[in-house]
C-alpha positions in Angstrom: 0.0 0.0 0.0 1.6 3.3 -1.1 -0.6 5.5 1.2 -2.9 4.5 4.0 -4.9 6.9 6.1 -7.2 5.6 8.8 -9.3 8.0 11.0 -6.9 10.9 10.9 -8.0 14.0 12.7 -5.9 17.2 13.0 -6.8 19.9 15.5 -5.5 23.5 15.6 -6.7 24.5 19.0 -10.4 23.9 18.8 -10.6 24.0 15.0 -10.7 20.7 13.2 -8.6 20.9 10.0 -9.1 17.2 9.4 -12.1 15.2 10.7 -11.8 11.4 10.8 -10.3 11.1 7.3 -9.7 7.7 5.8 -8.5 6.6 2.4 -6.0 4.2 0.7 -3.9 4.6 -2.4 -2.1 1.6 -3.9 -0.1 1.1 -7.0 1.0 3.5 -9.7 -1.6 6.2 -10.4 -2.3 9.9 -10.3 -4.7 11.0 -7.6 -6.4 14.4 -7.7 -6.9 15.7 -4.1 -9.4 18.5 -4.4 -11.2 20.8 -2.1 -12.0 24.5 -1.6 -9.6 26.8 0.2 -9.3 25.8 3.9 -10.8 22.3 3.3 -7.7 20.5 4.7 -5.8 19.5 1.6 -2.5 21.0 2.5 -2.8 19.8 6.1 -3.4 16.2 4.9 -0.3 16.4 2.7 1.8 17.8 5.5 0.7 14.9 7.7 1.6 12.4 5.1 5.0 13.9 4.6 5.8 14.0 8.3 5.9 17.8 8.5 3.2 18.0 11.1 1.7 15.3 13.3 -1.9 14.3 13.3 -3.9 14.7 16.5 -5.3 11.2 16.2 -5.6 8.3 13.8 -3.0 6.5 11.7 -1.2 7.3 8.5 1.5 5.4 6.7 3.5 5.8 3.4 5.1 2.7 1.8 4.4 0.8 5.0 6.1 3.3 7.2 4.2 5.1 10.0 4.5 8.8 9.5 5.1 9.4 13.2 7.1 6.4 14.2 9.3 6.2 11.0 9.3 9.7 9.7 12.9 9.5 8.1 11.9 6.4 6.2 8.8 8.2 5.0 10.9 11.1 3.8 13.2 8.8 1.9 10.2 7.4 0.0 8.3 10.7 -0.6 9.0 13.6 -2.9 7.1 16.7 -1.7 6.4 20.0 -3.4 4.6 22.3 -1.0 2.1 24.9 -2.1 4.4 27.8 -1.2 7.6 26.5 -2.8 10.5 27.1 -0.4 13.7 27.6 -2.2 17.1 29.1 -1.4 17.0 32.0 -3.8 20.7 32.9 -3.5 21.8 29.5 -4.8 22.2 28.6 -8.4 19.8 26.0 -9.8 22.4 23.3 -10.3 24.0 24.1 -6.9 20.6 23.8 -5.1 19.7 20.5 -6.7 23.2 19.1 -5.9 22.6 20.3 -2.3 19.3 18.4 -2.1 20.9 15.3 -3.7 23.6 15.6 -1.0 21.0 15.5 1.8 19.7 12.2 0.4 23.3 11.0 0.0 22.9 10.0 -3.6 25.9 8.2 -5.1 25.6 9.5 -8.6 24.4 12.9 -7.6 25.8 14.9 -10.6 24.2 12.5 -13.2 20.9 12.6 -11.3 20.9 16.4 -11.1 21.6 16.6 -14.8 18.8 14.2 -15.5 16.3 16.2 -13.4 17.3 19.4 -15.1 16.6 17.8 -18.5 13.3 16.2 -17.3 11.7 19.4 -16.0 13.1 21.6 -18.8 15.6 23.7 -16.9 18.5 23.4 -19.3 18.6 27.0 -20.3 18.1 28.3 -16.7 20.5 25.9 -14.9 23.3 28.6 -14.8 21.0 31.2 -13.1 20.4 31.9 -9.4 17.0 30.8 -8.3 16.1 34.3 -7.3 16.4 35.4 -11.0 13.9 32.8 -12.2 10.3 33.4 -13.1 7.6 31.8 -10.9 7.1 29.1 -13.5 10.7 28.1 -13.6 10.9 28.2 -9.8 8.0 25.6 -9.8 10.2 23.5 -12.1 13.0 23.7 -9.6 10.6 22.6 -6.9 9.5 19.6 -9.0 13.1 18.7 -9.7 14.0 18.7 -6.0 10.9 16.6 -5.2 12.0 13.9 -7.7 15.8 14.0 -7.4 16.0 11.1 -4.9 13.7 9.0 -7.1 10.9 8.6 -4.5 8.2 6.0 -4.8 5.5 8.5 -3.9 5.1 12.1 -5.1 3.0 14.6 -3.2 2.5 17.8 -5.1 0.6 20.8 -3.7 -0.5 23.0 -6.6 2.4 21.9 -8.9 1.3 23.9 -11.9 0.8 27.2 -10.1 2.4 30.1 -12.1 3.0 28.1 -15.3 2.2 29.5 -18.7 0.0 27.4 -21.1 3.1 25.7 -22.8 4.7 24.9 -19.5 1.3 23.6 -18.2 1.1 21.1 -21.1 4.7 19.9 -20.5 4.4 19.5 -16.7 1.0 17.8 -17.0 2.6 15.4 -19.5 5.5 14.8 -17.1 3.1 14.1 -14.1 1.0 11.7 -16.2 4.2 9.9 -17.2 5.3 9.7 -13.6 2.0 8.2 -12.7 2.9 5.1 -14.7 5.9 4.6 -12.5 5.0 6.1 -9.1 2.1 7.0 -6.9 1.4 10.7 -7.5 -1.0 12.7 -5.2 -1.6 16.3 -6.3 -3.9 19.1 -5.3 -5.1 21.7 -7.8 -8.0 24.0 -8.5 -7.8 23.4 -12.2 -10.5 20.9 -13.0 -9.4 20.4 -16.6 -6.0 19.3 -15.2 -7.7 16.7 -13.0 -9.8 15.3 -15.9 -6.7 15.2 -18.1 -4.2 13.4 -15.9 -5.9 11.9 -12.8 -7.1 8.3 -12.7 -8.9 9.0 -9.4 -10.3 11.9 -7.5 -10.7 12.5 -3.8 -12.7 15.6 -2.7 -12.4 16.9 0.8 -14.6 19.6 2.3 -14.5 21.0 5.8 -12.0 18.4 6.8 -14.0 15.4 5.7 -13.9 13.2 2.5 -17.1 13.9 0.5 -16.2 11.9 -2.6 -13.6 9.3 -3.7 -13.9 7.8 -7.2 -12.8 8.1 -10.8 -13.6 11.4 -12.6 -16.0 9.7 -15.0 -17.9 8.0 -12.2 -18.1 11.3 -10.2 -19.6 13.1 -13.2 -22.3 10.5 -13.5 -23.1 9.6 -9.9 -25.6 11.3 -7.6 -26.9 13.8 -10.2 -29.4 16.2 -8.8 -30.0 17.6 -12.3 -29.3 16.7 -15.9 -29.6 18.9 -19.0 -30.2 18.7 -22.7 -29.1 21.2 -25.4 -32.0 21.8 -27.9 -31.8 23.8 -31.1 -35.1 24.7 -32.9 -35.6 26.0 -36.5 -37.7 28.9 -35.3 -38.0 31.2 -32.3 -39.7 29.9 -29.1 -40.4 31.8 -25.9 -38.7 30.7 -22.7 -42.0 30.6 -20.8 -43.2 28.0 -23.4 -40.2 25.8 -22.7 -40.8 26.1 -18.9 -44.3 24.7 -19.4 -42.8 21.4 -20.8 -43.5 18.8 -18.1 -40.3 18.0 -16.2 -38.3 21.1 -17.2 -37.1 22.9 -14.0 -34.6 25.4 -15.6 -34.4 27.1 -19.0 -31.3 28.9 -20.2 -30.6 30.5 -23.6 -27.4 29.2 -25.2 -27.6 30.8 -28.7 -30.0 32.4 -31.2 -32.4 29.4 -31.2 -30.6 27.1 -28.9 -31.6 26.4 -25.3 -30.3 24.4 -22.3 -33.2 22.6 -20.5 -32.4 21.1 -17.1 -34.5 18.4 -15.5 -34.5 15.8 -12.7 -32.7 12.7 -14.0 -35.6 10.5 -12.9 -37.8 12.1 -15.5 -36.3 12.1 -19.0 -37.8 15.2 -20.8 -36.7 14.3 -24.3 -40.0 12.8 -25.5 -41.8 15.8 -24.1 -39.5 18.1 -26.0 -40.3 16.4 -29.3 -44.0 16.5 -28.4 -43.7 20.2 -27.7 -42.1 20.8 -31.1 -44.8 19.0 -32.9 -47.6 20.9 -31.2 -45.7 24.2 -31.6 -45.1 23.5 -35.3 -41.3 23.8 -35.1 -38.5 21.4 -35.9 -35.8 20.1 -33.5 -32.5 20.5 -35.3 -30.3 19.4 -32.3 -31.1 17.5 -29.2 -28.2 16.2 -27.1 -27.4 15.5 -23.5 -25.1 18.0 -21.8 -22.2 16.3 -20.2 -21.7 17.6 -16.6 -18.1 18.6 -16.0 -16.1 17.9 -12.8 -16.3 21.5 -11.9 -20.1 21.2 -11.5 -19.7 18.1 -9.4 -17.1 19.9 -7.2 -19.5 22.8 -6.6 -22.4 20.5 -5.8 -20.4 18.6 -3.3 -18.7 21.5 -1.5 -21.4 24.1 -1.3 -23.3 22.5 1.5 
């Protein structure tokens, strides 16, 4: 088991940052760890990396208890915190060599060169970290997290500050790493989660509210579905609201409408019946796929 969390609670005074959290991650996969600001994402990651202790419950990484064997945990984990702490007066190559030295790597020079190449720092390796853009500093943070070849990567907002080209490169890298390692990442970019994560864990107010694949989450527990309808003539919104089963009408184009309904009552037959009675033709009728962003909002807005 790469990561095992059982009944973990973390208290800051009287405030519960984590409330009886349990989940397990095994094998090589990319896990999206999502939640609104203040939900407990960073706290959970800090517990797993041994940076802070939990108040109660048990957590282990690669079979090592995070409190009883914290050094073994750190040897097996690569961690990129949300606020990437770097020695800005050091040169890129110098800093990565320093980190490699902490882990007592035998072929540190070769490994540093490999990491510089992997994260795309070749042209910046001669610079001081303080002279780098935020995007390149993130790359330095990723390189230090991976330099000791850990079995588990825990990345807190790893693509923060990257431009679109850098985003694509780093996402590709994370997806590739997920074939070889366990990768747990937090992000607020839902497209990123759908693109690279095989599984999604959503936390809200310190408790796990969902744990499944992105595809399953999009289809499970729907409180509302929608269809996109295009007619060949104008219709009034109040006419559409009178269709049995429609509970929300939204204009999406000149003669295109989004009609929402309870998934227990499919409105598509009623839409065709409406068109016949109204004397208009249905040019398009298709189900609107719900994105992960809508699921996230539904699960975390109480």
